[in-house]
C-alpha positions in Angstrom: 7.3 6.1 -9.7 8.5 7.2 -12.9 11.5 8.0 -13.3 11.0 12.0 -14.1 9.2 11.6 -11.0 12.0 10.2 -8.7 14.6 12.6 -10.6 11.7 15.7 -9.4 10.8 13.9 -6.0 14.6 14.0 -4.5 15.0 17.2 -5.9 12.5 18.3 -3.8 14.1 16.6 -0.7 17.5 17.5 -1.6 16.4 21.5 -2.0 14.5 21.1 1.5 17.7 19.5 2.9 20.8 19.7 0.7 23.3 17.8 3.3 20.9 15.5 5.5 22.7 13.7 8.3 21.7 11.4 11.1 20.5 12.6 13.8 22.8 10.7 16.0 25.5 12.5 17.9 28.7 10.7 17.6 32.6 11.4 17.5 34.3 8.2 15.6 33.1 5.2 13.7 32.9 3.3 16.6 30.6 5.5 18.3 28.5 5.6 15.6 28.2 1.7 15.4 27.1 1.8 19.1 24.9 4.5 18.7 23.4 2.6 15.4 23.1 -0.6 18.1 21.3 1.3 20.7 18.9 2.9 18.6 17.3 -0.3 17.9 13.9 -0.3 19.0 14.2 3.2 20.4 14.8 6.4 19.2 17.5 8.3 18.4 16.6 11.4 21.1 16.8 9.1 23.9 20.0 7.3 22.7 21.5 11.1 22.0 20.6 11.4 26.1 22.4 8.2 27.0 25.7 8.3 25.1 27.4 11.4 26.1 28.3 10.6 29.5 29.1 7.0 28.3 31.4 8.2 25.2 33.1 10.6 27.8 34.4 7.4 29.5 34.5 4.7 27.1 35.2 6.5 23.5 36.5 3.3 21.8 36.2 -0.3 21.9 39.3 -0.7 24.2 37.9 1.9 27.2 34.2 0.0 26.3 35.8 -3.5 27.2 37.7 -1.9 30.1 34.2 -0.6 31.0 32.7 -3.7 31.2 28.9 -5.2 30.4 27.7 -4.3 34.2 28.6 -0.9 34.4 27.9 -0.1 30.5 24.3 -1.5 31.4 23.9 1.8 34.0 24.9 4.6 31.4 22.5 3.1 29.0 19.7 1.4 31.3 17.1 4.6 30.3 17.1 2.4 26.7 14.9 -0.1 25.9 16.5 -3.8 25.7 19.8 -2.6 27.7 20.7 -5.5 28.9 20.5 -7.3 25.7 22.5 -4.4 23.8 25.0 -4.0 26.8 25.7 -7.8 25.9 25.9 -7.1 22.4 28.1 -3.8 22.8 31.1 -5.5 25.1 30.9 -8.8 22.1 31.5 -6.4 19.8 33.9 -4.4 21.3 35.8 -7.6 22.2 35.6 -8.6 18.5 37.1 -5.6 16.8 39.7 -5.3 19.3 40.6 -8.9 18.8 40.8 -9.1 14.5 40.7 -5.3 14.1 42.6 -3.7 16.2 40.2 -1.6 17.4 38.8 0.0 14.5 35.4 -0.6 12.3 35.4 -2.8 9.3 34.9 -1.3 6.4 32.8 -3.8 4.7 29.2 -6.0 5.2 30.6 -9.3 5.8 33.2 -7.8 8.6 30.2 -5.8 10.3 27.4 -8.3 9.8 30.0 -10.5 12.1 29.6 -8.4 15.0 26.9 -8.7 17.6 24.1 -6.6 17.4 24.9 -5.9 14.0 22.6 -6.8 11.4 22.0 -5.5 7.6 20.2 -2.7 8.5 23.1 -1.8 10.9 26.1 -2.7 8.1 24.0 -0.2 6.1 24.0 2.6 8.5 27.8 2.4 9.2 28.5 2.2 5.5 26.8 4.5 4.7 27.3 7.2 7.6 30.7 6.5 8.5 32.3 5.3 5.1 30.0 6.9 2.6 28.8 4.0 0.5 25.3 4.7 -0.8 23.8 2.0 0.5 20.2 2.5 2.1 19.4 0.7 5.2 15.2 -0.1 4.9 14.1 0.8 9.2 10.0 1.1 9.3 10.2 5.0 7.9 11.6 4.1 4.8 9.7 1.0 4.0 6.4 2.9 4.6 8.2 6.1 2.6 9.1 3.5 -0.2 6.2 1.6 -0.5 3.7 4.8 -0.1 4.8 6.4 -3.1 6.0 3.1 -5.1 9.4 4.0 -5.3 10.8 0.9 -3.7 7.6 -1.5 -3.7 8.3 -4.9 -1.0 7.2 -6.9 1.4 10.5 -7.1 3.1 13.1 -4.7 4.1 15.4 -6.6 1.8 12.6 -6.5 -1.1 12.4 -2.9 -0.5 16.4 -2.1 -0.2 16.8 -3.8 -3.6 14.3 -1.9 -4.9 15.6 1.1 -3.9 18.6 0.7 -5.5 17.7 0.1 -8.8 14.8 2.8 -8.5 16.8 6.0 -7.0 19.0 7.9 -9.3 22.6 7.2 -8.9 23.5 11.7 -8.0 21.5 10.3 -4.8 21.8 7.8 -4.0 24.3 8.5 -1.4 22.0 10.9 0.7 18.7 8.5 -0.3 18.7 6.9 3.3 18.7 10.3 5.4 15.8 12.0 3.3 13.8 9.3 3.2 14.2 8.8 6.8 13.5 11.9 7.8 11.0 12.7 5.1 8.9 9.1 6.8 10.0 10.5 10.5 9.0 14.1 10.1 6.7 14.0 6.5 5.5 10.7 5.8 3.7 9.4 9.3 2.4 6.8 9.2 -0.9 7.8 10.3 -2.0 10.9 9.3 0.6 11.8 6.9 1.3 15.9 5.9 0.4 15.2 2.0 0.0 19.0 1.6 3.4 19.2 2.9 4.9 16.3 0.5 
């Protein structure tokens, strides 16, 4: 995609949605982190159904540790892979309490040390919680980037690097959300709504 086309592409996404946000519901950096861990191979809708009751009893890392893995599983059993996710969330809470005073770290290296947190999750937290201009490449962004030729790559990391080079600087902070939402609601894998693009 040529530079002028990239500019127009993001101008249109911005005009349609000037302030894009994640569809996950959360009230703190910790709750965002937990929600993103839970959203792996699950929908934001399913996570949003489970987390209000969970965050009422365990809004932070200390209270999540106090809840424990067994009790946590009861709150998230409607979400796929809940057993391993519960284990990871408790391990992550332990690290946050022991090493970061309960706070979520603001850097990729320390985020990726947390259980259940890989590059994609770290990028979501860095972008959404801390305003870093990162792009977390999920299946939607991978598809949109390759289909539009905005960022071509055979792996999520290759697409991420290509996008960081091609997305105009003025749009980089919100590009992650625009591209996910575009893939989720317009640029479907089957029968994309090209006429609405």
